[in-house]
C-alpha distance (Angstrom), angle and dihedral (degrees) to the residues before:
residue distance angle dihedral
M1 . . .
T2 3.77 . .
I3 3.82 124.9 .
E4 3.80 90.8 -107.4
E5 3.80 91.6 53.0
F6 3.85 91.0 48.1
F7 3.80 93.1 53.5
T8 3.82 91.2 44.8
T9 3.82 91.1 52.8
A10 3.79 92.5 46.3
Q11 3.79 91.2 50.1
Q12 3.81 91.9 50.7
F13 3.84 90.3 49.0
W14 3.79 92.3 50.3
Q15 3.79 92.1 49.1
T16 3.79 89.9 50.6
V17 3.81 93.2 49.8
S18 3.79 96.5 42.5
T19 3.82 93.8 49.5
S20 3.78 93.7 45.0
T21 3.81 115.8 113.7
L22 3.82 88.4 -135.7
I23 3.81 92.3 69.3
P24 3.80 108.0 27.5
G25 3.79 117.7 -170.3
L26 3.80 93.8 5.9
D27 3.79 93.1 139.5
V28 3.81 91.5 53.1
Q29 3.82 92.1 49.5
V30 3.80 92.7 48.2
A31 3.80 91.6 47.8
A32 3.81 91.9 47.5
T33 3.83 92.0 47.9
V34 3.80 93.9 49.0
A35 3.79 91.7 44.9
A36 3.80 93.4 49.6
V37 3.83 93.7 48.3
L38 3.82 92.6 44.2
V39 3.81 93.7 48.6
A40 3.83 90.5 47.4
F41 3.81 90.4 51.0
L42 3.81 93.4 48.9
I43 3.81 94.0 45.6
G44 3.80 88.7 48.1
L45 3.80 91.0 54.2
V46 3.80 91.2 50.1
I47 3.81 92.8 48.5
R48 3.81 92.9 47.3
S49 3.80 92.0 51.0
R50 3.81 100.4 38.8
V51 3.82 104.4 36.9
R52 3.80 109.3 82.7
V53 3.81 97.9 -142.1
F54 3.82 89.4 55.7
A55 3.79 99.9 39.2
A56 3.83 100.6 72.8
E57 3.79 136.5 13.8
P58 3.82 109.2 -97.9
N59 3.78 121.9 -107.2
A60 3.78 127.4 -139.9
G61 3.79 115.1 -66.6
P62 3.81 143.4 94.4
L63 3.81 116.8 -18.9
L64 3.80 91.5 8.2
Y65 3.81 92.5 158.7
L66 3.81 93.0 53.5
R67 3.80 93.0 45.3
T68 3.81 90.7 48.8
M69 3.80 91.9 50.8
L70 3.81 91.0 49.0
Y71 3.79 90.5 49.5
R72 3.79 91.3 52.2
T73 3.82 91.0 53.5
R74 3.81 87.6 70.9
N75 3.81 87.7 89.9
L76 3.80 90.3 57.8
V77 3.80 96.9 54.5
A78 3.81 98.0 83.0
P79 3.87 96.5 42.9
A80 3.82 91.0 46.7
L81 3.80 91.9 49.5
S82 3.81 89.6 46.9
V83 3.81 91.1 55.8
L84 3.81 90.8 47.4
L85 3.80 97.5 46.1
L86 3.81 93.0 43.1
G87 3.80 87.0 55.2
V88 3.79 88.7 54.9
A89 3.83 89.6 47.4
V90 3.83 89.9 53.9
E91 3.80 91.1 58.6
V92 3.81 92.3 45.0
C93 3.82 93.8 50.8
V94 3.80 93.1 45.8
A95 3.81 88.3 54.0
L96 3.83 93.8 45.9
V97 3.83 106.5 37.4
G98 3.81 104.1 3.4
Q99 3.84 91.7 -119.6
S100 3.81 132.1 96.9
W101 3.82 106.1 153.1
L102 3.81 94.8 118.5
I103 3.79 93.1 49.9
R104 3.81 90.8 48.2
I105 3.80 89.6 54.9
A106 3.80 90.1 49.3
Q107 3.79 90.3 48.6
S108 3.80 91.0 51.4
V109 3.80 90.3 50.7
A110 3.82 88.7 50.6
V111 3.81 89.0 52.9
V112 3.82 90.0 52.1
V113 3.82 90.1 50.0
F114 3.81 90.3 47.8
F115 3.83 93.1 53.6
F116 3.80 91.0 43.9
R117 3.82 90.1 54.7
I118 3.82 90.0 50.1
T119 3.81 91.1 51.0
A120 3.79 93.8 47.1
G121 3.79 97.8 43.4
F122 3.80 108.0 32.1
V123 3.78 113.5 18.5
G124 3.78 109.5 87.9
N125 3.80 95.2 158.6
S126 3.81 109.4 95.2
L127 3.82 92.9 -146.0
V128 3.80 94.1 52.3
S129 3.80 90.7 41.7
G130 3.79 89.6 54.2
L131 3.80 88.9 46.7
F132 3.80 91.3 57.0
T133 3.80 93.4 41.2
W134 3.79 99.2 47.7
I135 3.82 103.3 28.1
V136 3.81 115.4 18.8
I137 3.81 97.4 42.1
P138 3.85 93.5 44.0
L139 3.81 88.9 50.2
A140 3.79 89.8 52.3
T141 3.81 88.7 48.7
L142 3.81 90.9 52.1
R143 3.77 86.9 51.4
V144 3.81 89.3 55.1
F145 3.81 92.4 58.0
G146 3.80 95.0 38.4
W147 3.80 95.0 -114.9
L148 3.80 97.4 115.7
D149 3.82 96.6 92.6
A150 3.80 92.9 49.9
V151 3.80 93.0 47.8
S152 3.82 91.2 46.6
T153 3.82 90.8 51.9
W154 3.81 91.4 50.4
L155 3.82 93.2 47.7
D156 3.79 91.0 48.7
A157 3.81 90.4 51.5
V158 3.81 92.0 58.8
A159 3.80 97.1 76.9
L160 3.78 143.8 141.5
D161 3.80 123.1 -145.3
V162 3.81 115.9 -144.6
G163 3.78 107.5 -179.1
T164 3.78 106.2 -60.8
I165 3.79 92.9 -17.4
R166 3.80 119.7 93.5
I167 3.80 115.5 -159.0
S168 3.80 117.2 -168.4
L169 3.77 134.3 171.0
L170 3.79 87.8 -109.9
S171 3.82 93.4 54.9
L172 3.81 91.4 45.5
G173 3.79 91.6 50.4
R174 3.79 91.4 46.4
T175 3.81 90.4 50.3
F176 3.79 92.4 47.6
V177 3.80 92.5 49.9
A178 3.81 93.6 44.3
G179 3.82 91.7 47.2
G180 3.78 93.4 50.1
V181 3.80 93.2 47.8
L182 3.82 93.5 44.4
F183 3.79 94.9 49.8
W184 3.79 91.4 44.7
L185 3.79 90.6 52.1
G186 3.81 88.2 44.0
S187 3.81 91.9 56.0
I188 3.81 90.4 50.1
L189 3.81 92.3 48.1
N190 3.80 90.4 45.5
T191 3.80 92.5 53.8
F192 3.79 92.7 44.9
G193 3.80 93.0 45.3
K194 3.81 93.9 50.7
E195 3.80 91.8 49.0
A196 3.79 92.5 47.5
I197 3.81 93.4 48.9
R198 3.80 94.3 45.0
N199 3.80 89.5 53.0
R200 3.80 90.1 60.2
H201 3.80 94.0 98.2
A202 3.78 91.9 173.2
L203 3.82 86.5 76.6
D204 3.79 120.4 68.8
I205 3.79 117.7 -114.8
G206 3.80 94.6 -103.3
T207 3.80 92.9 54.7
R208 3.79 90.9 46.7
E209 3.80 92.7 52.9
M210 3.80 90.6 47.6
V211 3.81 91.7 51.5
I212 3.82 90.2 47.7
K213 3.80 92.3 54.3
L214 3.80 92.5 47.2
F215 3.80 89.3 48.2
Q216 3.82 90.9 51.6
I217 3.81 92.1 48.8
G218 3.80 92.2 50.3
L219 3.81 92.2 44.8
Y220 3.79 96.7 52.4
V221 3.80 93.6 41.0
S222 3.81 87.9 54.4
I223 3.81 90.9 48.9
F224 3.79 90.5 49.6
L225 3.80 92.1 51.3
L226 3.81 91.9 47.1
L227 3.79 90.1 50.2
L228 3.80 90.9 51.8
G229 3.78 88.5 52.2
A230 3.81 90.8 50.5
M231 3.80 89.3 51.6
G232 3.79 89.9 54.8
I233 3.80 94.0 -117.3
N234 3.78 115.5 150.6
L235 3.79 107.7 -119.0
T236 3.81 90.5 -140.9
A237 3.80 85.9 72.6
L238 3.79 87.0 69.7
A239 3.80 88.2 81.7
V240 3.79 90.1 66.1
F241 3.78 90.8 41.1
G242 3.81 90.7 50.3
G243 3.79 90.8 52.8
A244 3.78 91.7 50.8
L245 3.79 90.3 46.4
G246 3.80 90.6 51.9
V247 3.80 90.6 53.7
G248 3.79 89.9 48.5
L249 3.77 91.6 50.1
G250 3.77 90.3 48.9
F251 3.80 93.0 56.4
G252 3.79 117.1 17.9
L253 3.77 103.5 18.6
Q254 3.79 101.9 46.1
K255 3.79 95.3 122.4
I256 3.80 93.6 45.3
A257 3.80 91.1 49.2
A258 3.80 91.5 45.7
N259 3.81 91.8 51.2
F260 3.79 91.5 46.4
V261 3.82 93.3 50.7
S262 3.81 90.7 42.8
G263 3.81 89.0 53.7
L264 3.79 90.2 54.3
I265 3.81 91.4 48.3
I266 3.81 91.1 50.3
L267 3.80 91.4 49.6
F268 3.79 92.5 51.1
D269 3.82 100.7 41.4
R270 3.84 91.5 39.1
S271 3.80 93.4 -148.0
I272 3.81 88.3 150.6
I273 3.79 129.8 24.2
P274 3.82 132.6 179.4
G275 3.79 109.9 -76.7
D276 3.82 95.6 36.9
Y277 3.80 118.2 126.3
I278 3.82 108.0 -128.6
E279 3.80 127.6 -166.5
F280 3.82 124.5 -174.8
D281 3.79 125.3 -155.6
D282 3.81 91.0 -111.6
G283 3.82 91.4 62.3
R284 3.80 100.2 -98.5
S285 3.78 109.9 136.7
G286 3.78 140.3 157.5
T287 3.78 146.6 123.4
L288 3.79 114.4 -66.7
R289 3.79 102.1 -117.3
E290 3.79 102.2 167.3
L291 3.79 135.3 14.3
N292 3.81 115.2 -160.4
M293 3.77 132.0 176.2
R294 3.83 92.6 -99.9
S295 3.79 105.6 28.5
A296 3.78 146.1 -0.9
T297 3.80 128.2 -126.2
L298 3.80 120.1 -135.0
E299 3.80 114.5 -164.5
T300 3.80 114.7 -152.1
F301 3.79 124.5 -149.4
D302 3.80 90.6 -110.8
G303 3.81 92.9 60.7
K304 3.81 100.4 -98.1
D305 3.80 125.8 131.7
I306 3.80 119.8 -139.4
I307 3.82 114.0 -159.0
V308 3.81 108.8 -150.8
P309 3.84 120.6 -173.6
N310 3.80 111.3 -123.9
E311 3.79 91.4 -122.7
Q312 3.81 90.9 68.9
F313 3.82 90.9 62.5
I314 3.81 87.5 59.2
T315 3.83 101.0 39.9
L316 3.83 104.3 31.5
P317 3.82 128.5 62.8
F318 3.79 116.2 -115.9
V319 3.78 139.3 166.8
N320 3.80 119.6 -118.3
W321 3.79 102.4 -159.7
T322 3.79 99.4 -175.2
H323 3.82 108.1 24.5
N324 3.81 101.7 111.3
N325 3.81 100.5 6.7
K326 3.79 125.4 32.9
K327 3.81 91.2 -166.6
Q328 3.80 114.7 99.4
R329 3.80 131.4 -173.9
Y330 3.80 121.7 -138.1
S331 3.78 134.1 178.2
L332 3.80 138.3 -151.8
E333 3.79 130.0 -164.8
F334 3.78 134.0 -155.2
S335 3.81 138.3 151.3
V336 3.79 135.2 -123.9
A337 3.78 131.8 -167.1
Y338 3.80 120.7 -89.0
K339 3.78 91.1 -115.5
T340 3.83 91.9 63.7
D341 3.80 121.2 117.0
L342 3.82 92.8 -118.8
R343 3.82 98.4 -171.0
T344 3.81 93.0 55.3
M345 3.79 93.1 40.9
L346 3.83 94.2 50.7
Q347 3.80 91.8 51.0
L348 3.81 91.3 49.8
V349 3.81 90.8 50.1
R350 3.81 91.8 50.4
E351 3.80 90.4 52.1
V352 3.79 95.3 47.9
I353 3.83 91.8 47.6
A354 3.82 90.9 50.1
S355 3.83 90.6 51.3
H356 3.81 93.0 67.4
P357 3.85 108.8 103.2
K358 3.80 94.9 -135.1
V359 3.81 96.3 47.8
L360 3.80 113.9 95.1
S361 3.79 110.0 -121.9
G362 3.78 142.4 146.6
P363 3.80 139.6 99.9
E364 3.81 91.7 -88.6
L365 3.82 90.8 69.1
P366 3.80 122.3 86.8
I367 3.78 111.1 -97.1
E368 3.79 91.7 -112.4
E369 3.82 90.6 60.1
R370 3.80 97.5 49.6
P371 3.82 120.4 99.7
D372 3.78 110.3 -88.7
A373 3.79 139.9 -175.3
E374 3.78 122.3 -167.3
I375 3.77 143.0 158.2
S376 3.77 110.3 -84.0
S377 3.81 100.6 -177.4
F378 3.78 144.5 -41.4
G379 3.77 111.1 -95.3
D380 3.78 133.3 -162.4
S381 3.80 92.8 -100.2
G382 3.80 104.9 21.9
V383 3.78 149.7 -16.9
N384 3.82 114.2 -64.4
I385 3.83 113.6 -135.1
L386 3.82 124.5 -157.9
V387 3.84 119.3 -155.1
E388 3.82 119.7 -166.0
F389 3.80 127.4 -173.4
W390 3.82 140.7 161.1
I391 3.82 128.5 -131.9
L392 3.80 135.9 175.6
G393 3.79 105.2 -105.4
I394 3.77 136.6 -4.5
D395 3.81 122.6 -30.6
D396 3.80 94.0 -116.0
G397 3.77 139.9 69.0
E398 3.79 110.9 20.0
N399 3.84 89.4 -4.4
R400 3.79 95.5 54.4
V401 3.80 95.9 145.3
G402 3.80 106.2 145.7
A403 3.80 96.4 72.8
D404 3.83 91.5 47.4
L405 3.80 91.7 51.9
L406 3.80 93.4 49.5
L407 3.80 89.9 53.3
M408 3.81 90.9 47.7
I409 3.82 90.5 50.7
W410 3.81 90.1 48.4
D411 3.82 91.0 53.2
L412 3.81 90.5 46.2
L413 3.80 93.5 52.3
K414 3.82 92.4 47.8
E415 3.82 92.6 48.8
N416 3.81 91.2 52.8
D417 3.83 96.4 40.7
I418 3.78 91.7 -117.4
E419 3.76 111.2 161.4
I420 3.78 123.6 -132.5
P421 3.82 103.2 -149.5
F422 3.75 126.0 -133.9
P423 3.81 126.2 -156.2
Q424 3.81 112.3 -76.1
R425 3.76 128.3 -167.5
D426 3.79 130.0 -172.3
V427 3.77 111.7 -140.0
R428 3.81 114.3 -159.3
I429 3.80 119.1 -169.3
V430 3.77 113.8 -149.9
R431 3.76 116.3 -162.1
A432 3.74 116.2 -144.2
E433 3.83 114.8 -123.5
P434 3.81 114.5 -114.6
């Protein structure tokens, strides 16, 4: 059979099928389906190439998370347009030939493809990914074959009545799906919201953290209320639930409630903010890295994390080294022999202390903040010298200055033949007279 004969036979077959009374308007439905999918594909290509957020992968900068998520939606443009245009084609075919079953099947397939693209490109959570894979996509597939209504009726028939509440497999499945989708969207909004607030550099860090916590509280309360609505629970029942919750908080959840309220107090009075160096009376100390609603995390200079309940910041005394002023004063002590030229030695020590890059020095500073060396006291074996200096931050970690200064003083004393005394004792032996 030649190519011409093949196309002639195919054309005759198509004419026979399309004009058959068994499948009326098939040619119109096929043409409308192909046209809708083709137009959606072409428009999607234009949008992906012309719209800036879709054209190139975003680089580092403000709102990187949001711009990345928008860029990844480029793969949803064509499936979404296909669903939309196939819906328009359904109405057109119903008006022209009174049939649209083929286009409805194509639209259902487009919905399945759309959800599959969402699962593959956006859902990183394994639970939500499984939810889309094993529930949402199968439901869309049932919709393709027209079995969804029958399955929904059967699931709704399998029910259990508890008082005035009716629990069916359909309501449980709807709640599970709605909960998974809501909490997935909540995690995305939470990440985007935190990034957007933290990029508001006009606000100080304490205000930003307070706004973030309030945003998180409002977000998850909204999700909880929406989930209750999806479950079919009357929100007026929350009054009873709130009373029961209050009793529970009064007895079993006292510490949790106290930490939660303490976290709110800390956020509002801003007595501590991330970046502060905190020291408790019991010796626990570290840089405040994270402040949550229940606890705070102190990071020590040796890489350990100390989890401190928020209540302890309200009830226990602590020292905030860097809250209002990052500048800190430290001191060192050493001794020199009594024969030392103290005036020359003290000036040399002041100069060597001021030469350290992390020590604050210069004529523009107040005299009390400049590096200083002075006589502390006269000891048994030598003259005790006190060195005082200021730095920005805590003398540890990246600002570990004290050990460097001691070594610099040691080198200075050796270069100038200045003796560091050691304890001396005169032992006198007295012979007893015979």
